[in-house]
N, C-alpha and C positions, 0 to 999 in steps of 0.2 A: 312504660318504659319510659322516662324519665328523660328529657331534651339534651341534659350533659351524657346520657349514656346513647343515649340516638347518636348524638358527636361523635364518641366516640368509638361507635362501630362502625360512623360512615368512615372514618379516618383510617381503623384498620380498612377497607373494604382500599381504599384508597389507596392506602400501601403494598397492598399485595397487586392491587391490580397492576400500579406504575414495579412493582417487584418482578413482576410480569412480563408483563413490554422490555423491565430491561434486559430480560434472560432471554427473551424470544430476537432483541439488539443483537446481543453478543454471538445465540447461535448461528445467525444472519449475518453477522461482520465478520466470523470461522469460516463459513462455507463460500463466503465469496473469499476470501484469503486460500479459504486455499484452489477455491477459480484458476486462482489468479497462478497460484504455481503449479496446476495441469497446465494451462494455455500455455505458461516462460517452456515448462518440459513438453508439449507440443512443439511446441514453435524450434525450441530447439533440434526437435528431432526430425519435422519439415527442412530444417536449415541442410543438416547431417547428410539427409536421402538425395537431398538437390542438389547440392557440392557430389557427392558420390559419382551424379551420375552426371553431368558436370566432365568430373572426370572420366571416367570408362567415357566419353564420346572419348575424351584427348586423346588420351592412354595409346590406341592404332596411329593415328597419327604419329607420336611421339615416333614407336615402334618404325613406321618407314619412316621418318626423318634419318634414323639411325640405321636401317639400310642403306638410305639415298646415302648415306658420307661412307659407310662404310665401301659402297661401291664402286668401280673402276669408273674412269671416265669416258669409256671407249663406244662409239658408237651413241652419244648423248645419252647415254642408261644414267648418267646423276641431274642431266637435266630435266626427265620423265620423272626420273622421283622426284624431282623438287613441286615438277606443273601437279602431278598427282597428289603433292600433301596440301600445298594448296588447295585445292578439286572439295579433298575433305576438308579441309579448315573452313571454307564454304558453303559446305552441305552442315556442315556443325549449324553454323550462321543459321542457316535456313531451317534446321529443325526447329531452332528455338524464335523463329517467328522474326529473321533477323537480315534486310535488304540491303542492296550495296545500293547503294544509290549514283542510278546514268546519268554521267553528266558534258560526257567527250562529247563535246563537237555540239554542244545546245548553250543557250543561255545564260548568260557569270547568273547565277540568282544565292545572293549572300544569305539565304533560308538555311537553307540547302550548302554552301561549299562556302570554302572564304581561300581569299583570291591571294596567294603567297605567292607570287608575281604576273608582274603587268610585264604584254610586249606589245606594243602599236598600240592601236585607239579603236583594236576596236573589242566584241562584250559577247562575246564566244568561250569557251573551253575547249583549247586547244591542245593541252597537257592533265592528265592526273597524274600527282606527287603524290599524296595517299588516299584512296578511299574512305566515300562517306557510307553509314549503313542507316539507318530506322527499322525504329518497328512500330507496325503500322503508319500514322500519321506523322510521330513522332520522332525529328531528329535525336537519333543519340551518339553522332561523330560525325561533323561535316566532315568535308573531303576539305582535300587539299588540293589548287591546284592554277596552273597556267592559265591566262587571262589574254588574250589577245582578239 
């Protein structure tokens, strides 16, 4: 075999190898894009399941709120109904791992609370205006309070 024929054979081999690698790369890219689509569908399905589970948790609360609104105010039934609904909301938050930040009577901590009002020169939380919540160590919403 002449040197020129050898070069032609080598060039053909390289072209075949390049075509083989290109085809492999195209298949891998197509597999990757298909997997990305599958992951997006799985995320959407999980999001829907999560939303539905939250709604299912809140539907009994809504039912009880409607019942409380329909009840008469005799014997404190309305107040008891509202207290029950508040307890249901708190239980749902607890089921999802959220806990109320207890600050009443404690020293003001700006990491857990924002001072909506300052009365006197003290640094103790005297009234909670809006409860704060945290999940683990992360504050989701700081409490709002009166400090005095």
